[in-house]
N, C-alpha and C positions, 0 to 999 in steps of 0.2 A: 768413221767419225761418230756415227750414232752409238757404236759400242763404247768408244772412249767417253762420250758424254754420259752414258749410263753408268760407267765405272766411277766418274767424278761425282755423280749424284749419290751413288752408294757410299762412296768415301765420305762425302759431306754429311750425309745422314748418320753414318756410323760415328763420325767425330762428334756430332751433337750429342749422341747418346753417351759417348764416353765422357764428354764434358759434364753431362748431367750426373753421371756416376762420380766424377771427381768432386763436384760440389757436394754431393751427398756424403762422401767420405770425409771431406774437410769439416762439414757441419757436425758429423758424428764425432770427429776428433775434438772439436771445440766443446761439444756437449759433454764429452767424457771427462773434461777437466773441471766441470762444475759439480759440486757435491750437493747432496740433499735435494736433488731435483727428480721429479717423477718423469722417467724417460718415456712413459707411455703417452704422456700428453705434452711434453715440452717440445717446442719447435725452435731449434737454434737458428740464429741468423749469422750468415757468414760475414766475417769482418777482415779476411785476409786481403792483402794488397793485390791489385790486378796484375802486377808484374809477375808474381808467383804463379797466378792462374795462367798467364800467357806462356810461361816457360813449361809448365806441365802440359798445357794443351799442345804445344809443339811436340813434346815427347810422345803424347798419345797419337798424334797424327803419324809419327814415324812408325808406331806400333801397327797402325792400320794398314801399312804397306806390306805387312807380312803376308806371304802367299796363302797360308792356311786360312787366315781370317777372310781374305778376299774370296777365296774359293768357296768357303762355307756359306758366306753371305750371298754370293752370286747363285749358288745352287738352292737358295731358299731355306737353308738350314739356320739354326740358331747357334751362335757362338756364345755359349753360356760360360759365364765366369763364376767360379765357386770360390768364395773367400772364407778362409778359416779365421778363428779368433786371433791368431798371431799375425794377421794381415797378410799372410802368404796366400797365393791363389793358384788354382788349377783351371785350365780351360778344356771344355769338351764341346765338340760339334755334334749336334743332334737334330733330329727332325721334331719340331715342336708339336706337330699334329699327332705324333704316334709315340713319343718317348714319355714315360711316366716320371713323376718326381722322384720316386724311389730309385729308379734306374739311373737318373742323372747323378744323384748323390753317390750311388755305388760306383759309377765310373770315375768320379772325382776321388773317392776314397781309394779305389783300386790303383790309381796312378802313384800313390804314395806307399804302396805295399810291394815288397819284393816278390812275393808269390801270393797274389790275392786269390782267395777262395770265397765263393758266395756264402758258404756256411760260417765263415769267420767274420762276416760283415756285421757291424752293430745295427741294431734296429732303430730307425729314426721316425720322428713325427714332424710333419711340416706345419709351419704357422705362416699364414699369409694375411696381412692386415688384421692380425689379432684372431684369425679364424684357423681352426685345425684343418689341414689338408690331408686327405687319405693318400697314401703312397702310390695307389694305383691310378691316380688321376694323371692325365697327360698334361704337359706344360701349357698347352693352349687352353685347356679347361680352366686353369688357374689364373688366366688373365696375364700371363707373363709376356704376352705380345706387347703389353703396355710397359711403362717404366715403373714396375713394381718390384718389391723385394720379397723373396721367399726365405724364411728362416727355418732351418731344420735342426732338430736337436734329438738327443737320445731318448727313446721312449722308456717308460718305467711303469711297472704294474702296481707298485705299492706306494710310491710317492709321486708328487707332481714332477713333470718332465723338467721343469726349470730347476727344481731343487736337486735333481740327480745329475745335472750336467757336469761333464768333465771339460777341461779346457779344449780338447780336440773334438768334442761332440757337437759343437755348434758351427754351422757354416751358413753363409749368405749366398744365395744364387740370384744374380741379376742378369737380365737379357738385353740384347740389342734389338730395339723395336723394329728396325727396318728389315731385319732378317725374316720377319713374319709378313712383311708387306702390308702392315697395318699401321695406322697413325695413332700416336699416343693421345689420350684425352687431356683436357685442360688440367693443369695442376690443382685447380680448386676442387676438382672431383675427389681428390684423395683426402680432402679435409672435411668431407661430408660423410658422416657415418651411415646415414640412411642410404646414400648411393652405394656405399660399400656393401651393405647387406643385400641390396637389390641386385647388384652385379654378381655377388657371390652365389646367390640362389640359382641363377641361370646356368651355372657351371657345376652343378652338384651331381650330375648323373654321368654314367658311362657314355661314350660317344655313340654306341649303337642303340641306346635306349630310345633316343628321339626318332631314329629311323624306323625302329619297330613300331613305335606308337603311330607314326605316319601311315605305315602299311595297314595297321589295324583300323585306323580311322577311314582309310579308303575302302576297306572291306565293308564296314558298316554303311558307308555312304552309297556304295554302288550295289549293294546286295539286292535292294528292291528294284533296281533299274535294269539289271541284266536278265537275259532270257535263260542263260545257262549258269546257275550258281556254282556248279562244280568247276567249271573253267575258271571262274573268279577265285575260288578257293585255291585252286592249283597255282594261279598267278601269285597269290599272297604267299604261299609256301615257297615259291621260287624267289620272291623278294626277300623272305627271311634268310634263305640260303645265300643269296647274293650279298645281303648286308653283312653277314658273318664272314663270308669269303673275302670281301673287301677289307674288313677289319683284320683278318688273319694275314692277308698279303701285306697290309701296312705294317703290322708288327714284325713280320719276317723281314721286310725291307729295312726296318729299323735295327735289325740285328738280333731280335729275340729268337732263340732257338727252342725247339720243342723237346721236352724231356723224353719223348717217346720216339726219337729219331733212331735211325738204324745203328748209330754209333754207341748207343747206350740202351740198357734195358728199360722197358716202360716203368714209370713210377706208379706204385700202387696208390689207389685212391684213399684219401683220408679227409673226413669232413672238416677237420681242424687245419689241414695243410693248405696254406695259401689263401684262406678265406677270412681269417680274423684280422680285418684291415685296421681295426683300431688299436690292436696290440702288437702287430708285427708287420714288417715290410713284406708285401706279397711277392712271390716269386713270379717274374714275368713269364717264365716257361709254363708254370702251372696255369696262369690265366690264358695263355695261348692254347694249351691243351683243352681247357674248358670251352673255349670258342670252337675248337674243332669238334669236340664231342657234341656240342649243341647243333652245329651245322650238320653233322652226320645224322643226328636224330631227325631234324626237319627234312633232310634229303630222303631218309628212309620212309618217312610218312608220305612224302610226295610220291615216291615210287609205288608204295602199297596202294595209295588212293588211285594212282594212274592205272594200276592193274585192275582194280575193282571197277573203275569207270569204263575201261576199254572192253573188258571181258566179263562183265557182270552176269550176262544172260547165258553165256556158253559154258562156264566152268561148273564143275560138280565134283563131288568126292567119289573117286573110283577105287574100288577095293583091289582089283587085279587088272593086269594088262589085257585080259580077255574081253574086258568091257570096252576097249578102244574100237572105233569104227575102222577096222582094217580088213583087207581082202588079200587073196593070193596075188593080185595085180599091184598091190601097194609096194612102195619102195621104203627103204630104211628112213629116208628123209620124211616120207609120209607118216611113218610111225612116230618120229620125233615131233612132227608138227601136230599130230593128233594128241600126243601126250601133253603138249604145251597148251593147246586150245581147249582141251576137255578136262584134264586132270587139275583140279584146284590146288592140291598140295604141291604138285610138281611146278606149276606156274608160280606159286608162292616161293618155293625154294630157288627157282631160277631168278626171281626178283631179288631175293636176299643175296644170292651169289653175285648178281650184277652190282648191287649196292656195295658189297664188301670189296669187290674188285675196283670199283670207282674210288673208294676211300684209299685203297692201297696205291692206286695210280698216281696219287698226289706226290708220293715220295720216291717214285721211280726215277733213277738217274743212271741209265745204262751207259756202259763204256762205249765210246764211238771211235776210239783211236785204232787205226789200221795196224794190225800186227801179223807177223808170220808165226803161228803157234809152234812152239818147240824148235824154232830155227836155231837158237843158240845151242841147244842140246845136240842137234844134228851136226852142226859144224864141229862141235867138240869131239863127237864120236868119229867123224871123218878125219880129224887131225890125228887122233890117237891110233886108230886101226889096230888095236891089240886084241889077241884072241880071248884074253881074260875079261875084256870089256863087253858087257851085254849090249847088243845092237838092236834090240827089239824096239821099234818105234811105232808099233800099232797101238790103238787106244787102250787095249787091255795089258800092254806090256808092263807098266808099273805095278799092276795088281798081281801079276804072276812073278815078276823078277825083282820087285823092289823099286824104289825111287832114288837110289843113291846116285845114279848117273844123270838124273834130270837136273838141268840148270835151275838155280834158285829163281832167277827172273822168269824163266818159262813156267815154273810152278806158280809163281805169283800171277802171271797172265792167265793161267788156267783157272785160278781161284776167282779173279776178277770177272772172267767170262761167265762162270757158273753162278756167281752172285748176281750178275745182271740178268741171266736167264731166269733165275728163281724170282727176282723182283718182277720181271715181265710176266711170267706165268701167274704169279700171285695177283697181278693187276689185270688178269684176263686177256693177255696179249700173246697167245702162243705163236701166232704168225710172226710177230715182231721178234720173238725169241729165236725162231728158226732163221729169220733173215740175219739176225746178229751173228749167229754161228757161221753162216756162209760168209758174211762180211769179214769175220776174223779168222777165216781159214780152217773151219771145221765143218764142211758140208755133211760129213757122215753123222755128226751130232744133230744137225738140222733134220736129216732124214729120220733119225731115231725119235725126234720130238714130234714129227708130223704124222705118225702112224695112227692117230686116233680119229682121223677124219671119217665121217660117216659115208658109207658107200652110196652112190647115186648114179643116175644116168639122165641124159637129155631126152626130153619128150619128143622132139621133132625128128629124130633119126632112128626111131625104133630101138633106142637103148644101145646103139652102137658106141656112142661116145659116153664113156664112164669116167668117174672120178672116185676118189676116196679109197679106202683100204677094205677089200672084201674079207680079209683075215684080221680085222680090227681086234677081235677078242683075243687072238693069238698074240698080237702086239701088246695088248694090255696085260696078258698073262706074263709075258717076258719082262715087262716093266715092273710088275709086282715082284717077280723073282729077283730082279736086279736090286730093287729097294730092300728086299729082305736079306740079301747077301751081306754078311758082315766080315768076310775073310779078307782083311787088309793088313794082316800082321806084318807082311813084308815091307810096308811103308813105314818110314821113320821120320820124315819131315812133317813138321806141324802144318805147313801150308798144304801139302798133299793130303793129309788127313782131313783137313777142313774142306778141301775141294771134294774129296770122296763123300763126306757127309752131306754136302750140298747136292751132289749128284744123286744120292739115295733119296733125299727129300723131293727132288724134282721128279724123278720117275715114280715115286710113291704117290705124288699128287696127280700125275697123269693117269695112273692106274686105279686111283681111288683107295689106295692103301693108307687110310687115315691113321692107323696105329703107328706107322713109322713117322709120319709127319708130326703127330702130336708128341712123340717121345723125343724129337730132335730139338736141340737148343736154338736152332734156326727159327722155329715156330714158337715164339715166346710171348705172344700177346693174345688177348681175348678174341680180337678180330681174326687172327690167324687160326685159332682153334675152331671157331665157328665156321670159317671158310673151309677148312679141311673137311670137317664133318658134313657140311652142306654139299660140298663138291662130291664127296663120296656117295651121299644119298642121291644126288642128281644123276651121277654116273650109273648107279645101280638101277634106278628107274628107267634110264635110257636103254641099258643093256637088257633089262627084262622085257621092255616093249619090243626091241629088235628080235630078241629070242622068240617071243610069241609070233612075230611076223614070219620068221624063218620056219617055225614049226608049221604055220599055215601053208607056206610055200612048199615045204617038203611033202605035204600030203598030195600035191598035184604033180610035182616034178622033182628030179634030183640032178638035173643037168647043170645047174649053177654050182660054181665052186664052193660057195659058202653053205650049200645045202648038204654037203657030204656028212656022213654019220659021225665021223671022228670030230669034225668041226662042231657039229651040234652037241656032241658029248662034252667037248671042251667048254662050250658055252654054258651048259648046265652046271658043269663043275665049277666054273669061275663064278657064276651067279651064287652058288652055294657058299663059296668062299667070301664073297663081298657082302652077302646078306648079314653076316655077323658083324660087319664093320659099318657099312653105310645103309644097308637094307633096313635096319631097325628104326631108322629115322625117316623112312619114306612116308609113313603114315602119321607122324607126330613131330612137330618142331619143338614142342614144349619139352619133350624128353631130351632133345638135343641140347637145348640151353641149360637144362638141369644138369646134364652130364658135364658140360663145360664149367658150370659153377662149382662142381665138385672135382675139378681137375687136380691131378697130382702136382701140377705146377703151382707153387704158392703165389707167384706174380699174377697168373691168370685168375686164380681164385679171388685175389684182392681186387683186380680190375673188374671182375664180374659183379662186385658189390657196389661199383660206381653207379650213382643214380641214373645217368644217361644210358649205361649199358643195360641196367635192369629195365629201363623204359623201352629200349630198343627190343629187348627180348619179348616183352609183353605186347609191343606193337605188332610184331609178326603174328602173334596169336589173336590179335584184335581185342585184347583185354584192356580196353580204355578205362573201365571201372576200376580195375586193379591198379593201374598206373596212378590214377588220381587219389584213390582211397588209401592204398597200401604203400605207395612210394612218395608221391609229392606231399600229400597231407601229413604223413608221418614225419617227414623231414622238418616241417614247420610247426607241428603240434604233437609233441610226444606224449602229452597227457590227455587221453581220451575221456577221462572221467570229468574233466572240467566242463561246465556249461558254456556253450559257444556264445560269444557276443562280438559285436563290432567295435569293441574298445581297441584302439590302435596304440595303446601304450607300449612301453618297452617290452621286448620279447626275450625269451631265454635261449632260443635257437641261434645257431651261428652258421647260417647258410649264405652262400655267396649271392650278391645282387644279381649276377648272371643267371644263376639257377632259379632265383625267385622270379625274374622276368620271364624265363622260359616257362615256368609253371603257370604263370598268369596267362600267357599267350596260349599255352596248350589247352588250358581249361576253357578259355573264351572261344578258341577255334573249334573245339569239340562241341561246345554248346551251340555254336553257329551251324555246324554240320549235322546237328540232330542226334549226336551220340548219347547213349544212356549211361549215366553214372550218378554217383552219390552227390546230390546237390550241396549238402553240408560240407562234404570233403572239398568240393570245388571252391566253396566260399572260404574255407580255411586257407587254401592256396592263394586266392585273390587277396585275402586280408593281409597275408604276410607281405606281398609285394606292395599293396597300398600303404602298409605301415612304413615300408622302406621309402616310398615316395613322399609321404607326409613328413617323415623325419628329415628328409632332404629338401622339404618345402617346394616340391615339384607339383604345384597346384594344377598346371595344365594337364599333366599326365594323369593326376588323380581324377580330374573331371572326366577324362575319356574312359579310364579303366573301370570306374565305378558306375558308368552310365548304364551298364547291362545288369546291374544288381536290382533286386526288389526295392520298392520305394522306401521301406523302412530302413533298409541297409544303406541306400544312397543318402538318406537324411542323416544317419549317424556318421558316415564317412565324410560327407561334405561339411558337416558341422565341425568335425575335428580338424579338417583341413583348413577351414576358415579361421578356426581358433589358433592354429599354428602359423598361418600366414594371413593376418588381418589386414588385407589390402583390397582396394577396388579391383586390381588386376585379377586377384584370386576369385572374387565374386563374378567378374566378367567371364572368366573361364568356366565357372560352374553354371551360370544362369542358363545357357542354351540347353542343358541336360535336365532342367527342372521345370516342372509345372509351377504356375504362380503360387498355389498353396504350399507346395514343397519348398520352394525357394524362401517363402516367408518363414516357414518352420525352421529351415536351416539357419537363416540369419538370426532369428530369435534365440535358437538354442546356442549358437556360437557366442552371441553377445552375453547371454546369461552365464555361460561357462567362463568367459573371460572376466566377468564381473565378480564371480564367486570363487575364483581361484584362491587357494589359501595364501600364496605368497605373491599375489598380484599387487602391483603398485597402484596408487591412485591414478597415475597417468595411463596405465594399461586399462583400468576400468573405464576411464573416460574415453579412451580410444576405441573401446568396443562400440560406442554409439555411432562411430563412422561406418560400421558395417550396416547398421539399420538405416542409415541415411543414404545408402547406395541407390535404393529404389524408392521413388517418391511414394509409392503405395504403402511402404512400410514406415512412413514418417510418424504415424500414430503410435506404433510400437516403440519408436525411438523416444517419443515424449514420455510414454509410460515408464520405460527403462531409465530415462533421465530423472524422472520423479523418484523412482526407487533408489537410485544412486544418491540423490540429494538427501533423502531421509537417512540413508546409511552414513553419509559423511557427517551429518549433524549429530547423529547418535554417537559417532566416534570422535566428536569434538574436532572435526576437520572442516569447519566452515570456510576456511580459505580455499578449499577445493571446489566450492560451488561456482566461483567465477569461471574457471576454465571448463567446468562441466556444462554450464549453459551456453558458453561460447562454442562448444562442440556441435550444437544444433545449428543447422543453416538458418539464416535470417528469415527465409520465406516459409518456415515450418508452419506457423499458425495460419498463414494465408492458404497454404495447400490444404490444411485440415478443414478450413472453412468451406472450401469448394467441393469436398468429398462427402458423399452421402454414405454413412456407415450403417444405415438400417437399424437392426436390432442393437447394435453396439453404440448407438448415438448417445445414450445417457452416460454410459461409461466414458465415452470420449469427452463429453462435456465436463465431467468431473476431473478427468486427467488434464484437460486444458486449463481448468480453473486452478488446479494444484500447480501447474507449470507457471501460470501467471503469478501465483503467490510466491513461488521461489524466485521468479524473475524480479518481482518487486523487492523482495528481501535482499537480493544481490545488489540491485541498484541503490538501495538504502545504505548498505554497508560500504559500497564504493563511494557514494557521496560523502558519507561520514569520514572515510579514510582521506578523501581529497581535502576536506576541511581541516582534519587533524594535521596533515602534512603541511598545510599552509600556516597553521598556528605555530607549529614547531620550527618553522624556518623563517620566521620574521626577523628582519635585520633592523639595525638602528637607522633612523631617518634624520635628516638635517634641516628639513624645511617643510612648510605646510603642504606644498604640492605633492611631495613624496608620501607624506602621511595620509593625505586625502585619497591618493590612489590605492594605498594599502587598505584603508578603511573600507573603501568601496568593494574591493576584492574580498575582504574578510566577510563583510555583511552579505555579499552575493553567495559565497560558498556556504555560509551559515544558513541562509534562507533555502538554498537548494538541498542541503543535507536535512534540514528540519522538514521540508516538504516531502522528501523521499521517505523519511522515517515515519511521518504521520500517515503517508499512503499505506504503509504496511499495517500500522496500528489500526487504521480505519479502513482496512481492506473490505470490499463489499461483502456484507453478511458475515464478516469475521475471517481473519487470516487462517487458512487451512481448515476452516469449518465447511461442512457440506461438500467435502472432496472425496469422501469414501475412504479416508485414511484411518486405519485401525488405531494407530498410536498417535493421533493428532494432538492429544493433550500433552504427551511427553515432548513432542517436537515444539509445540507452542511454549512450553515451559523452558525449553532450551534457548529459544530465540527472542520471544517478545520482551521479557524483562530487560535484557541487555539493550534492546532497541529503545525502550523507555529511558533507561539510564543514559544512553547515547544522546537522546534528544535533550535531556536536562543538561548534560555536559556541554552540548553545543551552545545552548543559550547562556549558561552561566559563565563559561570561559570566554565567550564572545563579549559578554557584559564586562568582564574583568579587563579584557583587552581595550575596550572602548574607554573605560575609566582611566587607563594609563596613557591616554593620548596627550602629547606635549604641545602641539602647534594648532590643534583644532580649537575653534571658539568654545569657550567654557559654557556658554548658554545652550549650545546644541547637544552637549554630552548627556544631560539628564533626560532629554527627550528620547534619545536612542536607548539608554539603559533602562528607562521605564518600560518601554515596549518589550525589551528582551525579558525583564523580570516578570512582566505580566504573562507573557507566553509560557515561561517556565512554570508559573503557578497554575496555568490552565491545563498542564499535563494531568492534573488530578481528574479533571472532567474526561479527558481522553481515556484514562485507565478505567474509570468507573462507569463508562457508557455500557448499558445493558445490551445494546444492539451488537456491539463488537466483542464484548466479554473479554477484554484484555486482562482484567483483574484476576480471572480464573487461572491465569498462567503463573501467578506469583505465589511463591511459598511464603511462610510466615516471616522468615528472615529477610526475604526480598521486600516484603511489604513494610517491615520496620525501616529498612534502608530507604525505601521510596518516601516514607513519611518524613524521615530526616531530611531528605533532599528538598521536599516541598516546604519544610520549615525554613530551610535556607532561602528558598525562592521568596517566601513571604517576607522574611526579614529584608531581603534585597529590594523587594517591591516597596516596602515601607521607607527604606532609605532613599529610594529614588523619587518618591512622591514629592510634589512641590509643597 
């Protein structure tokens, strides 16, 4: 019953979502019939009858009963509808949390292609709510869990995307909200552009970036609290690996395959391939490989640090095996243990080998099907029983007599087994490889793989119980020869030849014959080549240590089998052979990586140039300084001659955000652990990632990553971040990482930058004051900047902007300033407050004048005395308020804008005061004219009112001529003549009104 109820709820919610889509489609159809309408702002209103809606709703409910839709919704997937311009649609079921926008569009496009190829897919750009969507964003990042619409169109490098669109290049993707198990916001949200921007900002980063920032924040928070910082750092590295592993698994689960899988050759690295998100659709497989490469780098760093922490005091550089602490009583296992515990280079190589095998273990998929190997061939031979048919069924039979009699399916089984054995050996699982051979009916092969076990004995029974292979070196010698053997001309089948090649590589790897491994097409990646050479070096070091031990034992006894002279001679001969292959790398890993970089294999050479592989090679040698200076810094700053600055403007490099994030975390981690490197190079790397975060308006992450920079660098970065995201939320994120003086400097710098931007609007400049008003202690600076803006607006003849400018300051500003003791700045503050009051009086005067003027311009005809009386009272009230406000400016205490410390006060007064005088005269004279035109008012009362108005207009001469306020100094000669003409009119009016 509960399941059925849940299904009904899902169906109901889905139907509501479909009804919302139907309404949107109907409104779009109606809007498309209206010409000359701006579609970006027009909001159509549906007018179709409800009968049609009900019919279509019933049809949609029928669609909901489709099994595929129900199944996808129940599993939490998004049933995404892709609508093309011809109103035809395609549906794809995807995981909204892991599927990218570009991948969804490709899936819809591929459904319409007969033979879809990723290389043939057009490049698209997504637009959501008027904002561009990078194609590598997942659907959930774009807010498609809500009832939004994502528009995708063909990208263009030379013209705008809209201008270059073809009919089939535009598609609309809409989602069913309940498939994400989230509720849709109120529809009014989508009509608020401010809320659009705020919601958009929160989804501008990759999913793993927030998790990395959280781990870094925990490192800084706990670093001073823990007793063992090394353990904390290891935990952070483990978190990095886990974050990336979770993201990789999510992408693999979503169907994204790696380009370096076993079915295809690894793709060479190209800095332009898959990273230019703004100009091309990123390949999901490239992004997946980048995640794997980064995870492998962090995992290697974890293993190397773990080795250093665990064996820091015991390891040293040994030149020869004779320096090992061995005696005649030691066993071969003791020799290997001494080598691992004392020889630094051997322990390092074993760590690298362990890391490479762990990386390879991820892709191991061994066959588990139980089979009787060569059973079909045997049955076929038993049926024929002819003398001409070869009946050799031993393992070497096909090598001697050809493979013509081997059944094709048996040959395929042999190839599958050897492929699985190779993958298990490559992953460091030789025991599992031997067990697989036994399981699949080839115990002889399991025995051939197990001959390399070191000889040993139990301590409790005087060495009676022994294990391992005392003739281990003989076994390795035979494996070497088998790998070198190339006589398989009698084989003709491709499957048999491939199986033989795999067999050669397997035994070459077991014996340390790296030359054969490297020349085989089976070993086709950088990791495979490094593993082969490292395994050869490790094997040579072990054989050399055991040889030294046997030489010691031979000095006291020759009773043991392995101490016979022929055996020791074979040991020395084999060591001489392997020294030319793996022995040259025993004392240096740098030469090993250099040889891999110069490999004859072009793919391996290209992969060796990948930043992460270059970093991994230098990590093994502990060259942190080279990693930061020559690899990471060079990627983001190719011009070393330019003087470094913290300007986060547009960059010329094209490095992926993933690599930028890795570089920033690598630099910060190495700084935390006390590694020595070029500080300027580290700052370049951090600057590149901070630029990326600022461009995407991720102020919370900017605050964290810049917190470890020097104070001047933090000031520059935080100021640019606030300039890019001028909001209280941004300031709140930055404030905890700033001292009060630094925070004051940041807000002031950001506000000044916003006010002086060349293309900034008046609204942007006024909005900058909101930054200064965030902290009450910065309110004085807000007043100073408001005064500066007011002067700017007046000089630009934008007096209308003064009203919103002063409204931007909180009402309690002057009260706060009155309570604060500014010490040495008190005089400057008093002058700033005086200037602010002057501008405030000016704005109040202009507002009062505008209110009077609007009243005069909107007067209507009256029909009786009572109506006329009410209008006259209102008119006279507005006139008196306007006149009082204007006189307040003209008679401002000690002169308007005088004694305020304003350098260009005379120019500002000349721009403002004459117009206020003319406004005052106009208020009185036009009010006088309005009174004279009264129809129902008593005639005896009109002269009394007009006389007072004419007298006040004439007294403006005294206001202007007052030496205390010096208003007359603001008048030019032309304005003075105009004023005298106005005063003459006032005098004539006064004479006319006199009794």
